[in-house]
C-alpha positions in Angstrom: -41.9 23.3 6.0 -42.1 19.4 5.4 -43.3 16.6 7.8 -42.5 12.9 7.3 -44.1 10.1 9.0 -42.9 6.4 8.7 -45.0 3.3 9.3 -44.9 -0.6 8.3 -42.3 -1.6 10.6 -42.4 -4.7 12.8 -41.2 -8.2 13.5 -40.5 -10.6 10.8 -38.6 -13.9 10.2 -35.4 -14.2 8.1 -36.4 -14.6 4.5 -39.6 -12.5 4.9 -40.9 -9.2 3.7 -42.1 -5.9 4.8 -43.0 -2.6 3.3 -42.4 0.6 4.8 -44.2 3.7 4.1 -43.4 7.5 4.5 -46.1 10.1 4.4 -45.0 13.6 3.4 -47.0 16.6 4.1 -46.2 20.4 3.8 -44.4 22.0 1.0 -42.9 19.1 -1.1 -41.4 19.5 -4.5 -40.8 17.1 -7.3 -37.1 18.0 -7.4 -36.7 16.7 -3.7 -34.6 13.9 -2.9 -36.2 11.4 -0.6 -34.4 8.5 1.0 -34.1 5.8 3.6 -31.6 5.3 6.3 -31.4 3.1 9.2 -29.7 3.0 12.5 -29.0 -0.1 14.5 -28.1 0.1 18.4 -24.6 1.3 18.8 -24.0 2.1 15.3 -24.1 5.2 13.2 -27.1 5.9 10.7 -26.5 4.5 7.5 -27.7 5.1 3.9 -30.1 2.4 2.6 -31.9 3.9 -0.4 -32.7 7.3 -2.3 -34.9 8.4 -5.0 -35.1 11.7 -7.0 -38.8 12.6 -7.3 -38.8 14.3 -10.6 -36.7 11.8 -12.5 -37.1 8.5 -10.5 -33.5 7.9 -10.5 -32.7 5.6 -7.5 -29.6 4.3 -5.6 -29.1 1.6 -3.0 -26.6 0.5 -0.6 -24.5 -2.5 -1.7 -26.1 -4.5 1.4 -29.5 -4.2 0.0 -29.4 -4.3 -3.7 -31.6 -6.7 -5.2 -33.7 -7.2 -2.1 -35.0 -3.6 -1.4 -37.0 -1.3 -3.8 -37.7 2.2 -3.2 -40.6 3.9 -5.0 -43.1 6.8 -4.6 -46.7 7.6 -5.3 -47.4 11.2 -6.1 -51.1 11.2 -5.8 -50.8 10.0 -2.2 -47.5 11.9 -1.4 -46.0 8.8 0.0 -42.8 7.0 -0.4 -42.3 3.4 0.1 -39.4 0.9 0.7 -40.3 -2.6 -0.1 -37.9 -4.9 1.6 -37.6 -8.7 0.6 -35.6 -11.4 1.6 -34.9 -9.8 4.9 -31.8 -10.8 7.1 -31.1 -10.4 10.9 -28.5 -7.6 9.9 -31.4 -5.4 8.4 -32.7 -5.0 12.1 -32.7 -1.3 12.7 -34.7 1.8 13.3 -35.6 2.9 9.6 -35.9 6.6 9.0 -37.5 8.6 6.1 -35.7 11.7 4.9 -36.1 14.5 2.4 -34.1 17.4 1.0 -34.2 20.0 -1.7 -30.9 21.8 -1.7 -28.7 18.6 -2.1 -25.7 18.2 -4.4 -26.1 15.1 -6.5 -22.9 13.8 -5.3 -23.9 13.9 -1.7 -27.3 12.4 -2.0 -26.0 9.1 -0.2 -25.0 11.5 2.9 -27.5 11.5 5.7 -26.0 15.0 6.8 -27.3 16.4 3.5 -30.9 16.0 4.3 -33.1 18.6 6.1 -36.2 16.6 7.0 -36.5 13.5 9.0 -39.3 11.3 10.0 -39.5 9.8 13.8 -38.4 6.3 12.6 -39.9 2.8 12.5 -38.5 -0.2 13.8 -37.9 -3.3 11.8 -36.6 -6.5 13.6 -35.8 -9.7 11.8 -35.4 -12.9 13.7 -33.0 -15.6 12.5 
């Protein structure tokens, strides 16, 4: 059983930055994939970024490459998403996700993840 809690969302002007945190508790594993997804009103949940905990390999959606950075702090059992150069189209609820039994080729698929946080709102004004 794993519990995930996101924090760090808020309102920021275009071009600004935010840092999201995802605190994990329960029986986590260094072999877990952990990722960030987001959902805007009226749209489907979409992939943002993912990291494999044991290897540190990362992947990003094309829309955020060069602007967002995913990382983890093993001592604090916390994952982060540093968001720079924010755009209005980044406005969404951001969700932390984790999964252990995930095929590498499905790591970008939200349906492959078994654990989810409650979400944190990010609003970027123009």
